[in-house]
N, C-alpha and C positions, 0 to 999 in steps of 0.2 A: 578163158580166164586163166591168169597166171597162178602159180603155187602161192606166191606172196599174197595175192588178193584173196585167195581161198582161205589162207591162214588168218588174214585180218577179218574176214567175214565170220569165220568160226569163233574167233576171239570175241567178236561183238555179240554173237548169239549166246556164247557162254556167259559173258558179262551180263547180258540182259536176263538170262535165266537166273543167275545168282541174285540180281537185283529184285526180281520177282519173289524169290524165296525169302529174302530179308523182309520185304514189305509184307508178305503174307504172314510171316512169323510175328512181325510187329503188330499187325492188325489184330491177331488173337490176343496179344498182351494188352493192347489199348482197349479192346472190348471188355476184357476181364476187369481192368483197372477202372473202367467207367461204371462198373457195377458197385454201388456203394456198399452192398452187403458182402462183397468179396474181401476176405481178410488180406492184409498186406503180405503175409507170408505166402499166400496162394499166388499173388501177382509175382513175387520174387521167384517162387518155385517155377512158374511158367517161363519167366525170363531165362532161368538157368536151363530148363529142359529144351527150350527152343534153341538156345545157344549150342547145346550138345548136338542137337539134330543138324544144325547148320554146319558145324565143324566136323561132325562124324566121330565124336568121342562118347565115352560111356558115363562120365562122372563130372559133376561140377558142384561148386559151393558158392553161395552169394553172400556177400558181406556189405554192411552199411557203416559209414563212418560215424563214430561217437563224438561227443563234445570234447573228449580228451585227445582226439586225433587217432585213436586206435580204431580198428574195424571189427565189429561184432557180427558173428555168424548169424544169418537170418533164415537161410533155406539151403537144403542139400538135395542132390538128385544122383541116383546111380541106377543103372539098368540091372544090376545084380542083387542089390539089397537096399533096405531103407536106411539112409544115413542122416535124415533130416534132423532128428533129435540130437545126434552127436555134433552136427555142424553148429547148431544153435548155441552150444556151450563153448565154441572156439572163439578166440580173439586173434586177429592178425595185426602185424605192424609193430610188435613189441621189440624188445632189445634183441639184436642179432638178426632180425628178419630183413635182410638187405634186399631180398626179392620184392617184398611189398614196398620197401622204401624207394626202390627204383621206379616202380609203377607210379607211385604218387609223385615223385620228382619229375618224371617225364610226361605224366598224364597220357601215356601211350601204352599199347600192349607190349608185354615183355615175355620172352620165351626162355625157359631153362631146359636144357637137355641133360639127361642123366642126373636127375634132381638130387639124388643122394650124395653126389660128389660135387655138385655145384656149390661154391663157397657162399653164394648169396642166399641159399635156403637154410632152414633149420633141419639139419640132417636127421635128427631123431624123429621129427614129425613126418618127414618124407618116408622114412623106413616104416613107421607105424601105419601109415596109410598106403604103403606100397606104391608110391608115385614113381613113375619112370621119367616122362617128359611132361612139362606143364606150361600152360599159357595163361598168363594173368592179364585180364582185360578190364581197364578202368571204366567206371560210369562217370563221365565228365559233364558237369553242368556249369556254364559260365566260367570255365577255366579251373574249377575246383573239382577234385576227385571226391565224389559223394559215396562211392561204393566200388567194390571190386568183384569180378567173377573169375574164379580159378577153375580151369578146365584141364582134365587129364583123362587118360584111357586106362586108369587103374594100373594093373600089373603089366599091361601091354604098352610098348612104346608107340609113339605117334609122331610122325614127322610133320611139324607145323610149317606149312609153306606160306608164301606171300598171300596166296588166295585166302587161306584160313584166317590170317591176320586181318586182311581187308574186310572179310565177311564179319568177323567178330567185332571189329571196330565200328563198322557201319551199323550193325544191329545194336551195339551198346550205345552208340550215339543217339539213336532213336529212342531207346528204352530209358535212358537217363532221365529225360524230362517226365515221362509217364511215371517212373518210379518215384521221383521227387514229388510229383503232384499227388500220387496215391498216398505216399507217406505223410505229406502235409494234410491231406483231407482226413486221413485216419486220426492224426493228432487232434485236428479240430473236432472231429466226431467224438473222440474220447473226452475232450474237454467239455463238449456239449452234453455228453452223457453224464459226466460228473455233475455239471450244473443241474441237469434234470433230476438226477438222483438227490441232490441237495434240496431241490425245490419240493420233490415228493416228501422228503423227510420233514421239511418245514410245514407242508400241508397237513401232515399227520401228527404234528407236535401238539403240545399241551396248550392250555389256555394262557399260561404265562408267556409262552413263546409267541402266540398269536397277538396278544395285546402289546408285548414289547415291540414286535415287528411293526405293528400298525403305528405305535407311538413314534418309532424311529422314522418311519416313512413321513410322518407328520412333522418331523423336525424336532422331536423332543430332546431336551437336554439330559445330561447324565442324572441329575437329581430326579427328574420325572421318571426315568427308566427304573432307578432304584426304588422309587415310590410304588411302582406297579409290582415289582418283585415282593416288596414288603407287604403290600396289600393282599396279594394272593397266597403268599407262603407264610406270612405271619411272623417273620423273623427279621432281625436287622440285616441290612445289606451294605457292603462297603465296596467302593471302587478304588483300586490302587493303580499307581503308575508302574512302569516297568521296574523301578527301583524299590518297589513295595512300600512306597510312601502313600499314605491315605490321601486321596484327592477329594472324595465326597462320600457321605454316608446318609442313610435314612433308617430310622428305627420306628417300630410300632408306637403309636401315641400312648397306649396304655402301659408300655414298658417303663416310661419315665426314666430313661437312661440319660445320665449327665455326660455330655461329651461323646466323642467318637468311640464306638465299640471295637474299632479296628485295632490291629497290632501297632504298637509303638515302634519306633526305629530300633530300639534295643531288642525288642522281642522278634522283630523281623530278621534281625541279624544273628539270632541264635543258630548255632551250626545245624541242629536237627531240623529247624524250620527252613533254613536256606536249602538244605539237601532235598527236603520234600518238594519245595517249590521249583527248584532247578530241574527236578525230574519230570515236570509236567511237559508233555508233548502232545502231538496230534493223536498218538495211539493211547496215551494216558492223559486225558484232558482235565481230570479232576483229582484232588487228593483231600483226605480228611485228616486234619491236624488234631491230635488227641488233646484232651483237657488237662491242664497242669495248673499248679497254684499261680503261675505267672500268666498263662493265657486265659485262665478262668473258665473257659468253655470249649466245647468242640467247635472246630471251624472248618467249613467246606470251601475249598479254594478251586477255582478254575482259571486257566491261563488263556488270554486272548492272543493267539499266534497269528502274526501278519508277516507274510513273506519269510517264513522260517524264524522270525524273531518274536520274542514276547513283547507285546505292546501294552500290557497291563494285566491286572487280575481282578476277578470278582469274588466276593466272599459272602457266605451266609454264616451268621453266628447262631449257635444253638442256645438262644435265649427266649424266654417266654414259652415257647413250645418246642418239643423234641423234633428231631429230624424225621421226615417221612421218606418212604422209598422214592417218591417222585421228585423230591427236592434236588437230588444230584442230577437227574436227567434234565430237569427244568433249567437249572443253572448252567449246565453244559450247553444247552440249546441257546440260551440267552447270550452266553459268552461267544458262541459261534456267530450269532447274528451281529453282535457288536464288533467282532473281529472283521467280518465282511464289510461292515459299515466303515470301520477305521481304515481298512485296506483301500476301499473305494475313495475315501476322503484323502488319504495319503497320495494316491495316484493322481487324483484330480488336482491336488495342491502342487504336486511335482510337475505335472504338465503345465499348469498355470505359471509356476515359477520359471520353468525353462522357456516358455513363450515370452514371458515378460523380460527375462534376461536377454533373450535373442533380440527383442525390440530395443532394449537399452543399448545393446551392442551396435545395432543399426544406427542408433542416434550418435553414438560417440565415434564410430568409425566411418560415418557418412556412406553407409552401404545401400541406402535407398533414397529415392527422391523425396524431397520435403513434403510434397503434396500427398504422397502415399503414406508417409509417416504420420501425418496429421489425421488421415482417415483411420489408421490403425490405433491411434492414441485413444480414441473414444472407447475402444474395446477394453483397454487396460485402465481406463479412468484417469488418464493423464490430462491435466488441465494446464495447457501451455499459456493460457491467459494469466496464470499466476506465476510469480517469480520463482525461480529454482536456483539452487546452489549445488555444485558438485563437491564432494568431500572424498579425499583420497587418504586411506590409512596405509602408510608405508611401513611394513614390518621390519624388525631388526635383522631377520634372516630371511633369505629368499626360499620360502618353502615350495615344495613341489605341489602345484595347485591340484593335482589329481589324487593326492593322498587324503585319507580320512581325517588326519589331524589338521591339515590345511583347511578342509571344508568345515570342520568343526570350529576352527579358529575364526573363519570368516563369519559363520552363523552367529557365534557367541558375541563377537565384536559388534556385528550389525545390531543385535538385540540390545546391547549395552548403549550404543550410540543413539539408537531410536528412542530408548527410554529416557536418556539424559536430555535429549533435545525437545521432547514433548513438553508443552504444546506449541512451542515456537515453530517447529518444522516437523514434517512427516517424511519418512523414507518411502519413496514410491517405486524405487528400483535399485538394484545393486548387482554387482558382478565381481567375480574374483579374477584378477589379472596377476601375472607373474610377480610375486613378492608383495602384493598389495590388494586392498579391497577398495572398490570405487562405488560410492553411493550417490544417488540423485535425490536431493531433498527438496520438497515443495514447502516454501515458506507460508506460514499461516497468515490470515488476514489481520491478525492483531497488530496494533501499532508498535513500531520499533523492531519488528522481525526483519533481520537482514543478515548478510554474511558476517558482519561485525559482531552482532549480538550472539550469533551462533558460536563464533570464535571465542567470545567471552565465556560461554557455558563450557565449551570444550577445553579451554585453558584450565578451568577448575577441575575437570575430570581427566586431564591428560596423564597425570601420574598413575591413576588406576588403569587407564588404557595401556600405558607402557608396561606396568608390572604384570597385569593379568593377561594381556593379549600380545605382548611383544611389539606394540606400536612404537616406532622410532620417530616418525614424522607424521603430523596431521596437517594436511594442506587443504584449505578451503578456497574455492574459486570466487571470482566476482559473481554478482547476481546475474543470472541469465533471464532476460526478459523476452526472449523469442527462442523458438526451437532451433533456429540456425546457430545460435551462440553456444549450444551445448557441446558440439564437437570441438570447437575452438577452446572452450574452457577445460574440457577433458584433457586436451593436449597441454594446456597451460599448467594444470596441476601435476601432470606427469613430468613435464620438463622441470618444474620447481622441485619435485621429489628427487629427480636425477641430479640436479645441481647440489642439493643438500647431501645426497649420498656421495657424490664425487668429491665434495669438500670435506667429507667426514664430519659434518657439523654436529653439534650436540643435539640431543633429542629435543623436539619442540613442536608447537603448533603455529602455523603461519597462514596468512592470506597469500595466495599466489601473486597478487599485485605488489606485495611488499618486496618481491625479488624480481620484478620485471626487468630492471636494469641489469641485474646480475645475470639473468637468463640470456639477455640479448648479447652481453659481452662474452659469455661462455658458450654460445651456440656452436656446436661442432661443424655446422654447415657454413660458418662464417657470415659474411655480409649478405649472401643470398638468403640465408635463413632469417636474418634480421629483417630484410625487406619483406619477406613473406609474412613474418610475424606481425609487423606493424600494419601491413596491408589488411590483415585479417581484423585488426582492431578497428580500422576505419571503414571496413566493407559495409556494415549495416547503415552507416550514414551516407555512403556513396550510393547505395541502392535506393535509399529514400530520396536523395536529391535527383537521381536519374528518373525515378518514377513520378515525382511530384514537381520537378523543376525547382527544387529547394536549394538552399545555400547553407546547409548545416556544416559541411566540411569547411567551407570558406569562413563561416562565422567562428568556428573553433580555431582556425588558423589565425585570423585577425585578433581574436581574444588573447592568444598566446603571444603574438607579435607585439601587442600593446601591454605587455606585462600584466596580464590577467585583469585589465581595467575595462569595465563595460563601456565607459564613456568613449575611450579611444577606439574600441572596436566598432561602436555604433557610428562614430564619425567616419571611419575608414569604409564602412559598408553603406554609409548614407541612409541609415535607418534609425528609428527611434530606439532609445535605450531599452524600453520595455520589450521591443522586438528581439533584441539581443538576449534579454533575460529569458524570454519564452523559448528562444532557440536553444539556449544552454540547458534549460530544463528538459527539452526534447532530446538533446544529445545525451544527457545523463540517463534518461529513461530508455533510450534505444541502444546504447553502447556501453562499453566498459569505462568510458571517460566520465569523471566527475570534475568538470573544468574548474569550478570555484574552490575546490580543495587543492592544497599544495601538490600532493602526489599526482592528482589528476592532471593539473596544468603541466607538471614536469613530464608526465608520460606523453601528453599531446605534443609538447615541445620536442621531445626526443623523436617521436614518430615523424613529425614533419621534417626534422633535420635529416633523418635517414632517407626519407622519400625524396627530399629535394636534392640530396647528394646523389641518390640513385639516378636522377634525371640526367646527370652529367657523366654517367658511367655506362658500361655495357648493359647494366640492368635496365636503365631507362631507355636505351636505344633499341632493346629487343622488341 
């Protein structure tokens, strides 16, 4: 055997030995992490100690990344003394910590030698901890640095070689997943423990709480909840919104109180009242307002906190009977239960809103097959057997759709339009798009409900839409009588809005069909886009003819060629005049053409002119 072969064999043995050491160390960590009772700090401490043993150094500290991007000390190990408590107080990655910055940037181990002189470190920290040479090893998961292990030999120097770095990186790579899983499991366990603690508290609570809980489970309304409080505590109860406006109240029957016993708007805005209510938090869930000549009685308030924000208030008024010691606890418990209910309702509503918005986006952007969309429509209670109209609210300024003000504008404008159009139409979906809001309206079954009638209502409300919500243009689509038309009409109202914006037209409400010719003339894509547009107009009729062997397209063509005369079209088609009338009705029902109306005949004429011309161009020859 040659010397080279011997060296290669020894290297292989050495590599194999190191691999075994890494795997053995990782097995210990994995076994501990699998023990649900083992604290996360113990797992991190074992990771650090194992890393020290593998590298042959005496000290390490383990950090995990916080939400703000800094790294919080979690566990420390030293063979000389206990440093765990001190490490837990440390934060890495702050201003001037270029050592940590480099580890995060490269997601790879970084070595500093003579740490007190290296410009990447915080010199004061290195001196205080007596660091000579240090190795920083990242815990990397899916490309993200979720933690860092710092290794050093305390006051003794240590020459970190390639083998040390390879061992550390291998062990850290295995440990990262286990650390993340342990951290995630502990967080879930903490959340489960909190829920269990709350459940036990509810189980041990008062009769008021139990009955309110049961009532809410049964779907009780606010008035019913207040009635239970009044019945059991014998005092008036008031429910307020987050702006301290009274929403509902119930008073004992024998009190004979006229009107709401709650605070009026003026009283609610008294500085000392606002200060007291603004101070309500999770740690201080209730406050007693003193009796004054204005407030007339003592008032016990609790705040319903949902996701860190006040969603409303509950109040007990000291009327009829004085406050009892249990009143405060009872009201706090009821407030907590109602807050949980509100939180659950909010989240369910938000999930429903997002899923409905996603479905609407699939409709207007053609992101799903029609058959799949029809199946999903039932879940959201979309009835595509009913006619629909798309409405685009184009705002005067292009707000950032991610800002709270833009979201509020969209929500408030939607609420206003929905209220104005009832009962002619109902908004079944909406979405915020850059600079605009897009609404899908389902027309009611009442006679006369159409895009034209909606436009009449919106004309009356346009000035208020413009002044209150900054709406510059209000564009309504043609009636959509099939799910396939929705995407085309969404594009139509968008193009109409863009034409109005480009022309800097005065604020107005329009039907998209009123500007069809202008849109065709001004299309940025030129003749190609015009061909595409008119083809989309005729596509529902063409699909019908292909599926049924019909002649709707040809009937429309002959009707236009014969100056919108039924007799001439019937003669050209060699059919009865009633057949032409039937087909024209079918055309109006299936497409955006209303042939017997002047603008409908003009639109059809333009469509055929463009398509006929296209036949003699490269568009027709493609």
